[in-house]
C-alpha positions, 0 to 999 in steps of 0.5 A, spaced: 922 418 327 920 411 329 925 405 328 923 399 324 923 392 328 929 390 324 933 395 326 932 394 333 934 386 333 939 385 337 939 391 342 937 391 349 929 392 350 931 397 355 935 401 350 929 401 345 924 403 350 929 409 352 930 411 345 922 411 344 921 416 350 926 421 346 922 420 340 916 421 343 919 428 346 919 425 353 926 427 355 924 427 363 922 420 363 927 418 358 932 421 363 930 417 369 931 411 365 938 412 363 939 414 370 936 407 373 941 403 368 947 407 370 945 406 377 944 398 376 951 398 373 948 396 366 954 394 361 953 394 353 958 392 348 958 393 340 953 397 337 949 396 343 954 400 347 954 405 341 946 406 342 947 407 350 952 412 349 947 416 344 942 415 349 947 418 355 949 424 350 942 425 349 940 425 357 946 430 358 944 435 352 937 435 355 941 437 362 945 443 358 951 439 359 953 440 352 961 438 353 959 432 356 954 430 351 959 432 345 964 427 348 959 421 349 956 423 342 963 422 339 964 416 342 957 413 340 959 416 333 965 411 333 961 405 335 955 406 330 959 409 324 960 403 320 953 400 322 947 399 318 943 403 323 943 410 318 937 413 322 941 412 329 947 415 326 943 421 323 940 422 330 947 422 333 950 427 328 944 431 329 945 431 336 952 433 335 950 439 331 945 441 337 951 441 342 956 445 338 950 450 336 948 451 343 956 452 345 956 457 339 961 453 335 957 454 328 962 451 324 962 444 327 955 445 328 954 446 320 958 440 318 954 435 323 948 438 320 950 437 313 952 430 315 946 429 318 942 431 312 946 427 308 945 421 312 937 422 313 937 423 305 940 416 304 934 412 307 929 417 305 927 419 312 923 426 311 923 427 319 930 427 320 931 431 313 927 436 316 931 437 323 937 437 319 935 443 314 932 446 320 939 446 323 942 449 317 937 454 317 938 456 324 946 457 323 945 461 316 940 465 321 946 466 326 951 468 321 946 473 318 944 470 311 937 471 312 935 469 305 939 462 305 936 461 312 929 462 309 930 457 304 932 452 309 926 453 313 921 453 307 924 447 305 923 444 311 916 446 311 915 443 305 917 436 308 913 437 314 906 437 311 902 433 316 906 434 322 903 439 326 908 440 331 914 441 327 910 445 322 909 450 329 916 450 330 918 451 323 913 457 322 915 460 328 922 460 325 920 463 319 917 469 322 923 470 326 927 470 319 922 475 316 923 480 322 930 481 320 929 481 313 924 487 314 918 483 312 914 485 319 907 484 316 909 477 314 913 476 320 907 478 325 903 473 321 907 467 321 909 468 329 901 469 330 900 463 326 905 458 330 902 461 337 895 459 334 897 452 332 901 451 339 895 453 343 890 448 338 895 442 339 896 443 347 902 440 347 907 440 353 913 439 348 911 446 344 912 450 351 919 452 349 916 454 342 911 458 344 915 462 349 920 463 343 914 466 339 912 470 344 919 473 345 919 474 337 913 478 337 915 482 343 922 483 339 918 485 333 913 490 336 919 493 340 922 495 333 916 498 331 916 502 338 909 499 339 911 498 347 905 496 350 904 490 345 911 489 346 910 489 354 904 484 353 908 479 349 914 479 353 909 478 359 906 472 356 913 469 354 915 470 362 909 466 364 910 460 360 918 460 361 916 460 369 911 454 368 916 450 364 923 452 367 926 454 360 933 457 362 935 459 355 928 462 354 929 466 360 936 469 358 932 471 351 927 474 355 931 478 360 935 480 354 929 483 350 926 486 357 933 490 357 933 492 350 925 494 351 927 498 357 933 502 353 928 504 348 924 507 353 929 511 356 930 507 363 937 506 362 939 503 369 933 498 369 936 496 362 943 495 365 940 491 371 936 486 366 942 485 361 947 484 367 942 478 370 941 475 363 949 475 362 950 472 368 945 466 367 948 465 360 955 464 362 952 458 366 949 454 360 953 457 354 959 462 355 961 462 348 954 462 345 951 468 340 946 469 346 953 472 350 955 476 344 948 479 343 947 481 351 955 483 351 954 488 345 947 491 348 951 492 355 956 496 351 951 500 349 948 501 356 954 503 359 955 508 353 949 511 354 951 512 362 957 515 359 962 509 362 966 509 356 971 505 359 966 499 360 963 500 354 969 499 350 971 493 354 964 490 353 964 492 346 970 489 344 969 482 348 962 482 344 966 483 338 971 477 339 966 472 341 962 474 335 968 473 330 969 466 333 962 464 332 962 467 325 956 471 327 956 477 322 950 481 324 953 482 331 960 483 328 957 489 324 953 492 330 959 491 335 964 495 330 959 501 330 958 500 338 966 501 338 966 507 333 961 511 338 966 510 344 972 512 340 968 518 337 966 520 344 974 520 346 976 524 340 979 519 336 975 520 330 980 516 325 979 510 328 972 511 329 971 512 322 974 506 320 970 502 325 964 505 322 966 504 315 967 496 316 961 496 320 956 499 315 959 494 310 958 488 313 951 490 315 949 492 308 951 485 306 947 482 311 940 485 309 937 487 316 934 494 314 932 496 321 939 494 324 942 498 318 938 504 319 939 505 326 947 504 325 947 509 319 944 514 324 949 512 329 954 513 324 952 520 322 953 523 329 960 520 329 961 523 322 958 530 324 963 530 331 969 528 327 968 534 322 973 531 317 967 527 313 964 532 308 957 534 308 955 530 302 957 524 305 954 525 311 947 527 308 947 521 304 948 517 310 942 521 313 938 519 306 939 512 306 937 511 313 931 515 312 929 511 306 930 504 310 926 507 316 920 509 311 920 502 307 919 499 314 914 504 316 918 506 322 915 514 321 918 516 328 925 514 326 924 517 319 922 524 323 928 523 327 933 522 321 930 529 318 930 532 325 938 531 326 939 532 318 936 539 319 940 541 325 946 539 322 944 543 316 942 549 320 948 549 325 953 549 318 950 555 315 945 551 310 939 554 314 934 553 308 936 546 307 936 545 314 929 548 315 926 544 309 928 537 313 926 540 320 919 542 317 919 535 314 920 532 321 915 536 324 910 534 319 912 526 321 912 527 328 905 531 328 902 525 324 905 520 329 903 524 335 910 525 338 909 532 341 915 531 345 919 531 339 915 537 336 917 541 342 924 539 341 924 542 334 921 548 337 927 549 343 932 547 337 929 553 333 929 558 339 936 556 341 938 557 334 935 564 334 939 565 340 946 563 337 944 567 331 943 573 335 949 573 339 953 572 333 950 578 329 952 582 335 959 580 335 965 583 332 964 577 327 958 580 323 961 583 317 956 588 316 957 591 323 963 595 320 958 601 319 958 602 327 965 599 328 969 603 323 966 610 323 964 615 328 957 618 328 959 624 324 963 620 319 957 615 319 952 620 318 956 622 312 954 615 309 947 617 308 944 618 301 937 618 300 931 618 305 929 613 310 924 610 305 929 609 300 934 606 305 928 601 307 927 599 300 934 597 299 934 594 306 928 589 304 931 587 297 938 586 300 935 581 306 930 578 301 924 581 305 917 581 303 915 587 308 919 592 311 918 597 316 920 602 322 916 603 328 919 609 331 917 612 338 917 619 334 914 625 337 907 623 337 907 616 341 909 612 335 910 612 328 910 607 322 915 608 317 914 604 311 915 604 303 908 600 303 901 603 303 898 602 310 892 606 312 892 610 319 888 604 322 892 599 320 899 602 322 895 604 329 893 596 330 900 594 328 903 599 333 899 597 339 900 589 337 907 590 336 908 593 343 904 587 346 909 582 343 915 586 346 918 583 351 914 576 349 916 574 342 920 580 341 926 582 345 926 589 347 934 590 347 937 585 342 935 583 335 929 577 334 930 572 329 923 567 329 925 562 324 918 559 323 912 563 324 907 560 320 902 558 325 903 564 330 896 568 330 899 574 333 904 575 328 900 574 322 895 579 325 900 584 325 899 587 318 894 585 313 897 580 308 895 577 301 890 572 301 893 565 302 899 567 304 902 567 311 908 570 315 913 565 314 919 568 318 920 575 322 926 579 324 926 585 329 932 589 330 932 595 336 934 601 333 939 604 338 942 611 338 947 613 343 945 607 347 938 609 347 932 605 343 929 610 338 925 604 335 925 598 332 926 595 325 921 589 322 922 585 316 918 579 314 917 574 309 911 571 306 909 564 304 904 560 301 902 553 301 905 552 307 912 553 305 917 555 310 922 560 308 926 562 314 931 568 314 938 565 315 944 568 319 946 572 313 940 576 313 940 577 320 947 579 320 946 584 315 939 587 318 943 588 325 949 591 321 944 596 317 940 597 323 945 602 325 945 606 319 937 606 319 937 609 326 941 615 324 937 615 318 931 615 323 934 620 327 934 625 321 927 623 319 925 625 326 928 631 326 926 633 319 919 631 322 920 635 328 922 641 324 916 641 319 911 640 325 915 646 329 914 650 322 907 648 322 905 650 329 908 656 329 904 658 323 898 656 326 900 660 332 902 666 328 895 666 325 891 664 331 895 670 335 895 675 330 891 681 332 886 681 326 884 674 330 882 678 336 875 678 335 872 684 338 868 690 335 868 694 342 871 701 341 875 701 347 878 694 346 879 696 339 883 703 341 887 699 346 889 694 341 891 700 336 896 702 342 899 695 343 901 695 335 905 701 336 909 698 342 910 690 340 917 691 337 919 695 343 923 691 349 919 695 354 915 691 359 908 690 359 903 689 364 896 686 362 890 687 367 883 684 366 878 679 370 879 672 369 878 669 362 878 675 359 884 673 354 890 676 357 894 670 355 891 671 348 894 678 348 900 676 351 901 671 345 899 676 340 904 681 342 910 676 342 908 673 335 907 680 332 913 682 334 920 682 332 922 676 337 917 671 334 922 667 331 924 665 338 921 662 344 915 664 348 914 661 355 909 662 359 909 661 367 903 661 372 906 664 378 900 661 382 900 654 380 907 652 382 910 652 390 915 657 391 921 652 392 919 649 385 918 656 382 925 658 383 928 652 380 923 652 374 925 660 373 932 660 374 935 653 373 939 649 378 946 646 379 947 639 380 947 638 387 944 644 389 938 641 393 936 634 395 934 630 388 938 635 384 942 629 380 943 633 374 944 641 372 938 644 369 937 650 365 931 655 367 926 658 363 929 664 363 935 661 359 930 657 354 927 664 353 933 668 351 931 672 345 924 671 346 918 673 350 917 671 358 910 671 360 909 671 367 901 670 368 898 671 375 904 676 377 900 678 383 901 671 386 909 671 386 912 670 392 916 676 395 923 672 395 922 671 387 920 678 386 927 680 387 930 676 382 925 677 377 927 685 378 934 683 377 932 680 370 929 686 368 935 691 371 941 687 369 939 682 364 942 676 367 940 670 372 943 666 377 942 659 377 940 656 384 946 653 387 951 657 383 955 664 383 956 666 376 951 670 373 948 668 366 946 674 361 939 673 358 935 677 353 928 677 354 922 681 354 917 680 360 910 681 359 906 680 366 898 679 367 894 679 373 886 679 375 888 683 381 889 691 382 897 690 382 897 697 385 892 695 391 897 689 392 903 694 392 900 699 397 898 693 401 905 690 402 904 684 398 908 686 391 915 690 391 914 697 389 920 697 385 918 691 381 911 694 380 914 700 376 918 696 372 913 691 370 907 697 369 911 701 364 906 700 359 899 697 362 893 695 358 887 693 361 882 688 357 875 690 359 870 684 361 865 681 357 859 684 360 862 691 358 862 689 351 856 686 349 856 687 342 862 682 342 858 676 344 854 675 337 861 675 334 864 670 339 858 666 339 859 665 331 867 664 332 866 658 337 860 655 334 864 655 327 857 652 323 857 646 328 850 649 331 845 654 330 842 659 335 834 660 335 833 668 336 830 667 343 837 663 345 841 668 342 838 674 346 839 670 352 846 669 351 847 676 349 843 679 356 847 674 360 853 678 364 858 672 363 862 673 370 867 668 367 868 672 361 870 669 354 872 663 357 866 662 360 862 663 354 866 658 350 865 653 355 858 654 355 858 654 347 862 647 347 857 644 352 851 647 348 854 644 341 854 637 344 847 637 347 844 640 340 846 633 337 845 632 330 840 637 329 845 643 331 839 647 333 840 651 340 834 653 343 832 656 350 831 649 353 838 647 352 841 654 355 844 653 362 839 655 368 843 661 370 843 664 363 835 663 362 834 666 369 837 673 368 834 673 361 827 677 363 830 681 369 836 684 365 836 692 365 837 694 358 843 699 358 843 705 355 847 705 349 848 708 342 846 704 336 853 701 333 853 700 325 860 696 326 856 689 326 858 683 322 852 679 320 852 672 319 847 666 318 846 666 326 845 673 327 842 677 322 840 685 321 833 683 324 835 679 330 840 685 331 834 690 331 829 686 334 834 686 340 834 693 340 826 694 339 825 689 345 830 693 350 826 700 348 819 697 350 822 694 356 825 700 358 818 704 356 814 699 360 819 700 366 819 708 366 811 708 365 810 703 371 807 697 366 802 702 363 801 700 356 798 706 354 803 711 357 809 706 354 806 706 347 805 714 347 812 715 350 815 710 344 810 714 339 807 707 337 799 705 337 797 701 343 795 695 339 802 695 336 805 695 343 801 689 345 803 685 339 810 686 340 809 684 348 806 678 346 811 677 340 817 678 345 814 674 351 815 680 356 812 679 363 808 685 365 807 682 372 814 685 373 812 692 372 806 692 376 802 692 369 794 693 369 790 691 363 
């Protein structure tokens, strides 16, 4: 913007030289010359004085002494206004614009910028016009009219073709405008272009522009939450600012560093930086837009620190200054900041008013980022106010979501949906809330915000806890069953069976699957209207128990809103292809304070949909669980009764006399005598060796008698110590001895009306024998620690493997009790005395699971079985296992004790018995072969092993005898045989 020689005529050359230095952007050198002239006492008149005052004003502006610069500029304007030096007048007006702009006096600044533009336009000075347009653009920018600012800057760029220094500054300005318009890709491109141009030009006078462009890029990245890039750009700006001592740019740097710290959650550092920026700003421009912005940000910091008074004070100061400056964007943001403080204080009417004013202004300005952030703050205020309807709040959420999405700020999009979901859930709109939370979760997964995903999970856990607490409270309308009816009245409400009740419950709760896990009588049962295999039910039972105490609460209901990604829950039950468990409800079933099982219901979803149970379904489930618990108790009782009937029928069948397997005549005669006395109350004593079946005969007597519908109780007197035996038989009162913390009925009481079987009676202690005698004589018992007798009606059966008479004679058994117990005595013969029963017992125990070879069967029959039937049964069980899949038992599988006695057994004298039951394992040929072998062995033994004499005694040819000896593998050496 050089002046022509004509315009310099009549002026002191010293003034023209200083003017040229400013034109060349050498303000330091120019300032030195101005100072030199002042020191020399230079004096000027007329237009020269006007030029001198202009140069002095320029020197003061560069020194940031704006008020002195304005005074000098106004004096220069009076001196030059009537001159023909239009260019100098334009420069003077432009300087006035800059001074007033630096002081935040935008109205005056705008007037001088317009006048400067008109002055330059009159003389066709493009350079001056560009400077004026750029100034007007800055003013529009500060006022929030970004579209108008963009127009001014674009016009300036068109006029600056060829002037790269100006283009660099203008392109940077355009980048800052695009940032606030939300055109972030374009903004980044312009700012980087401006920086590249400045680096190519290597102009010292562009250092301020470069610093500002780095700061603007940092601010742009900060908005995008690209904190690493933002930090890098601010650092670059800091280096330039430090090298060039740029005071105004240093303030902006501190302001942006403070905002970055605030965005990253370091509030204390943010306060320190912003306070420092504010102090520096007050030194050079106390009434500027910088001060209003920094003060408003300090108000936000104080609010975050819960310093409400300081926050309101700062926000009000910022608002007053922004209003004086006409900075509409700051006015709107300050109003939102003030609204937040009022809402925190509970003054919601004022808060809502400020919100509305702030939003109206921000919408007119058009910065989508500030508007979206403000909308998010306003929704929080409206939610606290509780006077704003939900529809209005959701509209604000949706508007913010759209703005953030358009800016591609997905972090904030997710934050909007998170807050919207929480708001909906807390107000009972769980389905809507979960849709928002689900959308939020997907967004945060996309941007890898794990902390936010965890926040969603924690909210769901807390929401579940609150829902459970509410469902257990009196406010749960479905708890009326338990609140208004006692157990008996409540039980009368039942109709239909448990399965029908579960169907009704599932339909009412909107569940796909419903089942009851009952502790039951067999360690756990699954009851459900659905069809699951026993294996699937068992798997559910095992995995459900693993989850108890982990994902499912043991004592309280459990509400899991979102289980789509939970592998443990999705493995509990088989599901349809493509469907997962979306939500789960589990409620403990309690009866009289004790947990009897759990109610489990779930919802299935396809295509990743979220279908959570809500508060209503939880309330209904918890209330309905009381009724199901009663129904479950009834179900368990019916199952138990059915089991009892089945078991009784099974025991009656097994213990019936026809099921006592024997063909031994003495045994059959004894059983016939027993049948005659089964209905009598007389005591019966059963004698016999261990394992011969005394307990089986005792059960047969009970279940064949008229007492069969009452209890049969068996006690082994040798298995319990004396102190415990007495307590078990007769019971005890509470406190009767250490550890007796409750009253206990004895077994005699429990057997009232039935049969009491005292096994191994010979081993009963003498002290207890007297009490048993009293039961027999007086039909009454006295509990341990008690003095009052209790009448009992029991029939006593006893058994022993000892000679009870010998025990009595030896003083080890009471005589009086002996005669009372042995009114009738039956003795079961040992198995060695009834060998004919062995084939029958083998057939019974083998039960078609194995087949004995004739040799093995003969060895089994020959053995004496000292352990009697019990030993025989155990041997057969072992042999069946050893036989494996073939099911054939030969001599090789038999125990050594059985094989060793096989050939040495002396054949007993006996008469042939035709009462034999033949079967697949034991035919007539086997039976006759056994007797034939025994006759041959006896004949050989009698004749000293001489085959000829033995054949003669048997009246068979000797050749036949030799054949039979070979057939039956008879060892002649044991008879002293000679060939």
